[in-house]
C-alpha positions in Angstrom: -190.7 60.8 58.9 -189.3 60.9 55.0 -188.7 57.7 53.2 -184.8 58.1 53.4 -185.2 58.5 57.2 -187.3 55.5 57.4 -184.8 53.7 55.1 -181.8 54.7 57.4 -183.4 53.7 60.3 -184.2 50.0 58.7 -180.7 49.6 58.0 -179.8 50.7 61.5 -182.2 47.9 62.8 -180.4 45.3 60.5 -177.1 46.2 62.5 -178.8 45.9 65.9 -180.2 42.7 65.1 -176.6 41.5 64.0 -175.4 40.5 67.8 -177.0 40.4 71.1 -174.3 42.9 72.7 -175.3 46.0 70.4 -177.3 48.3 72.7 -177.5 51.2 70.2 -177.0 52.1 66.4 -177.0 55.3 65.2 -176.4 56.9 61.7 -174.7 60.6 61.5 -174.6 62.7 58.3 -173.5 66.2 58.4 -172.8 66.0 62.2 -176.3 65.3 62.9 -178.0 62.0 64.1 -180.4 61.2 61.1 -181.6 57.9 62.4 -181.1 55.7 65.4 -182.5 52.3 67.3 -181.9 51.0 70.7 -182.2 47.5 71.8 -185.6 47.5 73.9 -184.2 45.6 76.9 -181.0 47.9 77.2 -181.4 50.8 79.7 -179.7 53.8 78.5 -176.6 54.6 80.5 -176.9 58.3 79.9 -179.5 61.0 79.4 -180.6 62.3 76.3 -178.4 65.6 76.8 -175.5 63.7 77.5 -176.3 61.3 74.4 -176.2 64.3 72.1 -172.8 65.3 73.4 -171.6 61.8 73.0 -172.6 61.9 69.2 -171.1 65.2 68.8 -168.1 63.9 70.2 -168.0 61.2 67.8 -168.3 63.5 65.1 -165.4 65.8 66.4 -163.1 62.8 66.7 -164.1 61.4 63.4 -163.4 65.0 61.7 -159.9 65.3 63.7 -159.1 61.8 62.3 -159.6 63.1 58.7 -156.6 65.5 59.2 -154.5 62.4 58.9 -155.9 60.5 56.0 -153.5 62.0 53.3 -150.6 60.7 55.3 -152.0 57.4 56.9 -154.8 56.6 54.7 -158.5 56.6 55.6 -159.7 55.7 58.9 -161.9 52.6 59.0 -163.1 52.2 62.6 -162.5 53.6 66.1 -163.4 52.3 69.6 -163.6 53.8 72.9 -163.9 51.2 75.9 -165.3 52.4 79.0 -166.0 50.6 82.1 -169.6 50.1 81.2 -169.7 50.0 77.4 -167.8 49.9 74.2 -168.6 52.9 71.8 -167.8 52.2 67.9 -167.6 54.8 65.2 -167.4 53.4 61.7 -166.7 55.7 58.9 -168.6 55.7 55.7 -168.4 57.6 52.6 -171.0 60.1 53.8 -170.9 60.1 57.4 -170.6 58.0 60.5 -172.2 54.8 61.9 -172.1 54.6 65.8 -172.8 51.8 68.0 -172.6 51.1 71.8 -171.9 47.2 72.7 -171.9 45.6 75.9 -168.2 45.9 77.6 -168.1 42.0 77.6 -169.0 42.3 73.7 -166.7 41.1 71.1 -165.9 44.5 69.2 -163.9 42.8 66.3 -166.8 40.1 65.5 -169.4 42.9 65.5 -167.4 45.1 63.2 -166.8 41.9 61.0 -170.4 41.0 61.0 -171.2 44.8 60.0 -168.8 44.7 57.0 -170.3 41.6 55.6 -173.8 43.2 55.5 -174.5 44.1 51.8 -176.0 47.4 52.8 -175.8 50.9 51.7 -176.4 53.4 54.6 
């Protein structure tokens, strides 16, 4: 593992530790997951192949959002609420931070906690 990958995984761990409702945290750069952590007691809801598709979908949605930046301003974050889980995408200067949280988790509080972190991803 490269030093930068280790550092990124540590930063993902900081986010995971912010709230008990967070199940998964991943960092995407150049449309590739470069680091992720999962809460040990959280059973994955999808297999690895579907997980990779979900990460790719987040990247595609983010790219589509960028088409509107010049007219509407940059996108800060977006959320998809499913029956079993909420998926949050935060837009960073050089990629994305993706999370899944329990469906009953307070996504506004989770996002606020992340924004208060003094962390460079």
